[in-house]
C-alpha positions in Angstrom: 0.0 0.0 0.0 1.7 3.2 -1.2 -0.5 5.7 0.6 -1.6 4.6 4.0 -2.8 8.0 5.0 -4.9 8.4 1.9 -6.5 5.0 2.7 -7.3 6.1 6.3 -8.8 9.3 5.0 -11.0 7.3 2.6 -12.3 5.3 5.5 -13.1 8.5 7.4 -14.9 9.9 4.4 -17.0 6.7 4.1 -17.9 7.0 7.8 -19.0 10.6 7.4 -20.9 9.9 4.2 -22.9 7.2 6.0 -24.2 9.8 8.4 -25.0 12.3 5.7 -27.9 14.7 6.3 -29.8 13.3 3.2 -30.9 10.3 5.4 -33.3 12.6 7.3 -36.1 12.8 4.7 -36.1 9.0 4.5 -37.3 8.6 8.0 -40.8 7.2 8.3 -41.9 10.1 10.5 -41.3 12.4 7.5 -43.8 10.6 5.4 -46.7 11.3 7.6 -48.1 14.7 6.7 -50.1 16.5 9.3 -53.5 18.1 8.9 -52.1 21.3 10.3 -48.7 23.1 10.3 -45.3 21.5 10.1 -42.8 23.2 12.4 -39.1 22.3 12.3 -36.8 22.9 15.3 -33.4 21.5 15.9 -30.0 21.8 17.6 -26.6 20.4 17.0 -23.5 20.7 14.8 -25.3 18.9 11.9 -28.7 20.5 12.4 -28.4 23.0 9.6 -27.5 20.3 7.0 -30.4 18.2 8.2 -32.8 21.1 7.9 -31.7 21.9 4.3 -32.1 18.2 3.3 -35.5 18.1 4.9 -36.6 21.2 3.0 -35.5 19.8 -0.3 -37.5 16.6 0.3 -40.7 17.9 2.0 -43.5 18.7 -0.5 -45.5 21.0 1.8 -44.6 24.3 3.4 -42.2 24.2 6.3 -41.4 26.7 9.0 -39.2 26.8 12.0 -35.8 27.5 13.5 -32.6 25.6 14.3 -29.4 26.4 16.0 -25.9 25.2 15.1 -22.3 26.0 16.0 -20.7 29.2 14.6 -19.4 28.4 11.1 -21.6 25.4 10.6 -24.7 27.1 9.2 -26.0 26.6 5.7 -28.7 28.5 3.8 -32.2 27.2 4.1 -35.3 28.5 2.3 -37.9 28.8 5.1 -36.2 27.4 8.2 -34.2 30.0 10.1 -30.7 29.0 10.9 -29.1 30.5 14.0 -25.5 30.1 15.2 -24.2 30.0 18.8 -21.3 29.0 21.0 -19.9 25.5 21.3 -18.5 23.8 23.3 -19.1 26.6 25.8 -22.6 28.2 25.7 -23.1 31.9 25.1 -25.8 34.6 24.9 -26.6 33.7 21.3 -27.5 30.2 22.4 -29.7 31.6 25.1 -31.6 33.6 22.5 -31.8 30.5 20.2 -33.3 28.4 23.0 -36.0 31.1 23.5 -36.7 31.1 19.7 -37.1 27.3 19.7 -39.5 27.4 22.6 -41.5 30.2 21.0 -41.6 28.3 17.7 -43.5 25.3 19.3 -45.8 27.3 21.6 -49.5 27.6 20.8 -49.7 24.6 18.5 -52.6 22.2 18.1 -53.0 18.5 18.0 -53.2 18.7 14.2 -49.7 20.2 14.0 -46.4 18.3 13.6 -43.1 19.3 15.1 -40.1 17.7 13.4 -37.1 17.9 15.8 -33.6 17.6 14.2 -31.3 16.7 17.1 -27.6 16.1 16.8 -24.5 16.1 19.1 -23.5 19.5 20.3 -27.1 20.5 21.1 -26.4 20.6 24.8 -24.0 23.5 24.6 -26.1 25.2 21.8 -29.3 25.3 23.9 -28.5 27.0 27.2 -31.8 27.8 29.0 -31.1 28.0 32.8 -33.9 26.8 35.0 -35.7 29.3 37.3 -33.2 30.6 39.9 -30.2 30.0 37.7 -28.4 32.3 35.2 -26.6 31.9 32.0 -23.4 32.4 33.9 -24.3 29.4 36.1 -24.8 27.2 33.0 -21.6 28.4 31.4 -19.6 27.6 34.5 -21.2 24.2 34.8 -20.4 23.4 31.2 -16.8 24.4 31.7 -16.5 22.2 34.8 -18.1 19.3 33.0 -15.9 19.6 29.9 -12.7 19.4 32.0 -14.0 16.6 34.4 -13.3 13.5 32.3 -16.9 12.3 32.9 -18.6 10.4 30.1 -21.0 12.3 27.9 -24.0 10.4 29.3 -23.2 11.5 32.8 -22.6 15.1 31.7 -26.0 15.2 29.9 -27.8 13.7 32.9 -26.6 16.6 35.0 -27.2 19.2 32.3 -30.9 18.3 31.9 -31.6 19.0 35.5 -30.6 22.7 35.3 -32.5 23.5 32.1 -35.9 24.7 30.9 -35.5 23.0 27.5 -33.5 19.8 27.9 -34.8 16.5 29.3 -37.9 16.4 27.2 -39.1 19.9 28.1 -39.0 21.2 24.5 -41.5 18.4 23.6 -43.7 19.3 26.5 -43.7 22.9 25.3 -45.0 21.7 21.9 -47.9 19.7 23.4 -50.6 19.0 22.1 -48.7 18.9 18.8 -47.1 15.6 17.8 -43.3 15.6 17.9 -41.2 13.4 15.6 -37.5 13.5 16.6 -34.9 12.6 14.0 -31.7 12.0 15.9 -28.0 11.7 14.8 -26.5 10.0 17.7 -23.1 10.9 19.1 -23.7 8.9 22.3 -22.1 5.5 23.0 -25.0 3.1 23.1 -27.3 5.5 21.1 -29.7 6.4 24.0 -31.9 8.9 22.2 -32.7 10.7 25.4 -29.0 11.5 26.0 -28.2 13.1 22.6 -28.0 16.8 23.1 -29.4 16.1 26.6 -32.7 15.0 25.1 -34.7 18.2 24.5 -37.5 16.2 22.9 -37.1 12.8 24.4 -37.6 12.0 28.1 -35.9 9.3 30.1 -36.3 8.1 33.6 -33.1 9.5 35.1 -33.9 11.9 37.9 -32.1 14.3 40.3 -30.6 11.5 42.3 -28.9 10.1 39.2 -27.5 13.6 38.5 -26.2 13.9 42.0 -24.7 10.4 41.9 -22.8 11.3 38.7 -21.4 14.4 40.3 -20.2 12.3 43.3 -18.9 9.4 41.2 -16.7 11.6 38.9 -15.7 14.1 41.5 -17.1 17.0 39.5 -16.6 20.4 41.2 -20.1 21.7 40.7 -21.1 24.9 42.6 -23.3 24.7 45.7 -25.9 26.7 43.9 -26.2 24.0 41.2 -26.2 21.2 43.9 -29.0 23.0 45.8 -31.1 23.4 42.6 -30.8 19.7 41.7 -31.6 18.7 45.3 -34.7 20.9 45.3 -36.1 19.2 42.2 -37.9 22.4 41.4 -37.9 21.7 37.7 -38.0 17.9 37.5 -37.9 16.6 33.9 -40.9 14.8 32.5 -40.8 11.0 32.5 -41.3 8.8 29.4 -44.9 8.0 30.4 -45.9 11.6 30.7 -49.3 11.9 28.9 -48.1 14.9 26.9 -45.4 12.8 25.3 -47.3 9.6 24.4 -48.0 10.6 20.7 -44.4 11.4 20.0 -41.9 9.3 18.1 -38.2 9.3 17.8 -35.7 7.6 15.4 -31.9 7.3 15.3 -31.1 8.1 11.7 -27.3 8.0 11.9 -24.9 6.6 14.5 -21.3 5.5 15.1 -22.2 1.9 14.4 -23.6 2.6 10.9 -20.6 4.7 10.1 -18.1 2.2 11.2 -19.8 -0.5 9.1 -19.5 1.8 6.1 -15.8 2.3 6.8 -15.3 -1.5 7.1 -17.0 -2.0 3.8 -14.8 0.6 2.2 -11.7 -1.2 3.6 -12.9 -4.6 2.3 -13.4 -3.1 -1.1 -9.8 -2.0 -1.1 -8.7 -5.5 -0.1 -8.0 -4.8 3.5 -10.0 -6.8 6.1 -11.5 -4.7 8.9 -12.4 -5.4 12.5 -14.7 -3.2 14.5 -13.5 -3.3 18.0 -16.4 -1.3 19.4 -18.7 1.5 18.5 -19.0 2.7 22.1 -15.5 3.2 23.5 -15.5 5.5 26.6 -13.0 6.5 29.3 -9.8 8.5 29.3 -8.5 9.0 25.8 -4.9 8.2 26.7 -5.9 5.0 28.4 -8.1 3.9 25.5 -5.1 4.5 23.3 -2.9 2.2 25.5 -5.4 -0.6 24.9 -5.5 0.0 21.2 -1.7 0.1 21.1 -1.5 -3.2 22.9 -3.8 -4.9 20.4 -1.8 -3.4 17.5 1.5 -4.7 18.9 0.0 -8.1 19.4 -1.1 -8.3 15.8 2.2 -7.0 14.5 4.4 -9.3 16.7 2.3 -12.5 16.9 -0.4 -12.2 14.3 -3.2 -12.5 16.9 -6.0 -12.0 17.7 -6.3 -10.8 14.1 -4.1 -11.6 11.1 -2.4 -8.7 9.2 -3.0 -6.9 7.0 -6.0 -5.6 8.9 -7.5 -2.3 9.9 -8.8 -1.9 13.4 -11.9 0.4 13.7 -13.5 1.9 16.8 -15.9 4.7 17.7 -17.6 6.1 20.8 -16.5 9.1 22.8 -13.5 9.2 25.0 -12.9 11.9 27.5 -9.9 14.0 28.7 -9.5 15.0 32.3 -7.7 18.4 31.9 -4.8 18.9 34.2 -2.4 20.8 31.9 -2.6 24.1 30.0 -2.1 22.9 26.4 -4.3 22.8 23.3 -5.9 19.7 21.9 -8.9 17.4 22.0 -9.7 13.9 22.8 -8.8 12.5 19.4 -5.4 14.2 19.2 -4.7 13.2 22.8 -5.6 9.6 21.9 -3.2 9.7 19.0 -0.3 11.1 21.0 -0.7 8.4 23.6 -1.0 5.8 20.8 2.2 7.1 19.2 4.1 6.4 22.4 2.6 2.9 22.5 3.6 2.0 18.9 6.9 3.8 18.8 9.4 2.1 16.5 6.9 -0.3 15.0 7.0 -0.1 11.3 3.8 -0.6 9.2 1.4 0.8 11.8 -0.5 3.8 10.6 -3.4 5.5 12.5 -6.0 8.2 12.2 -8.3 9.4 15.0 -10.7 12.2 14.3 -14.1 13.6 15.3 -16.7 13.1 12.6 -18.0 16.6 12.9 -14.6 18.0 11.7 -13.5 19.6 15.0 -11.6 18.0 17.8 -11.6 20.3 20.8 -11.4 24.1 20.1 -8.9 24.2 17.2 -9.6 23.7 13.5 -8.4 20.1 13.2 -10.6 17.0 13.4 -7.8 14.9 14.8 -4.4 13.8 13.7 -2.3 11.0 12.1 0.3 8.8 13.9 2.6 6.0 12.9 5.6 4.1 14.3 7.9 7.0 13.4 5.8 9.8 15.1 7.7 9.8 18.4 11.1 10.0 16.6 9.9 12.8 14.4 8.5 14.7 17.3 11.7 14.5 19.2 13.7 15.6 16.2 11.4 18.7 16.1 12.2 19.5 19.7 8.9 18.0 21.2 9.0 15.7 24.1 5.8 13.6 23.4 5.3 12.4 27.0 5.7 15.9 28.4 3.2 17.3 25.9 0.8 14.5 26.6 1.0 15.3 30.3 0.2 19.0 29.5 -2.8 18.1 27.4 -1.0 19.7 24.5 -1.4 17.2 21.7 -2.4 19.8 19.1 0.9 21.6 19.5 2.8 18.4 19.2 1.2 17.2 16.0 1.2 20.7 14.5 5.0 20.7 15.0 5.4 17.8 12.6 2.5 18.7 10.3 0.4 15.7 11.2 -2.9 17.4 12.0 -6.0 16.2 10.1 -8.1 19.2 9.0 -11.1 18.2 6.8 -13.3 21.2 7.9 -16.9 21.0 9.1 -18.6 17.8 7.8 -22.2 18.7 8.5 -22.8 15.7 10.8 -21.6 14.3 14.1 -21.5 10.6 15.1 -18.5 11.2 17.4 -15.0 9.7 17.4 -13.6 7.7 14.5 -10.4 5.7 14.9 -8.7 3.6 12.3 -5.4 1.7 12.9 -3.9 0.1 9.8 -1.6 -2.8 10.4 0.4 -4.0 7.3 
């Protein structure tokens, strides 16, 4: 194989294509026309692309409003596209939350709300519960992002401090029927956890939120703790009568995208193994396990025979203790590089399928058996940079960042390790 990186990028492209926005109009819910109005609301990094695809396929008039991350908007004909802050909420997101709530108010049982929900919606829909402020929600989000807690735990906490998450947007739309089309970025694909479930309720209550705070040692303010303990804005449960007519469907996920990447690899003559579509935990620790499997294959041709490409998805986390720049995928790759140092014929790509890993403009990075040596030649101590959570700076020094730009979707992490 003359171009391992080109091969890895082709797998990433196949994974992203499998989560393309054009799958939204194919959902069964979109074939049931209402007697009344059709109102579209949505939030997430891929929400604008979903809205545009829906407009092109829907034969009747549409109206509504969605919110996406700055720079991720696309032009729609009748659906208004707003942009707001991600991963940290901002005032524009607060305005957007109000616009979504207004869009679904005053509807009748003859009306239909189509909710386009994607990863990133939690940050894009700040709507502090009574007694809390936008500043409270911003600070909570910052603490959660640096805590190392899994996304499911973070969203369980977020929904208990909100006026829109945890099924509350769907309650606001009652008695209209709500059909939620969901692009999952959550390991396990729990629809109520994607974007903290603005239109899908689940049974997790305040006690689960408090348990998550204790379990992961999250430094949440006393004001937030008191609010959750008070249960003043308990989220609706799945059997709430106002939600019984609603439907939801996962229209894209990590599992589907990994299968598409595996098929692409097979077509190129390289067998693929999907290790898991729901990897969680610290990025550097997940990398250690992936590196151990890669070494076993290279050294002993087990548990898989080479050539082979190892694929995995899910969402790892980073407990931030340093002051560097990076994201979970670049941190995974820097740790992996240390684990495969000196092993020829190992090539890897780890990237976020939305095109952005962390706060910089890269989706992730590349690594191979020569990465550590090249980093040291460039004056970078890879272990020290990993300790400082500075993977972006390390990979930038050797021009190994992967920058595909915004993809218009989000099914979370994509990892491919090619063993030749």
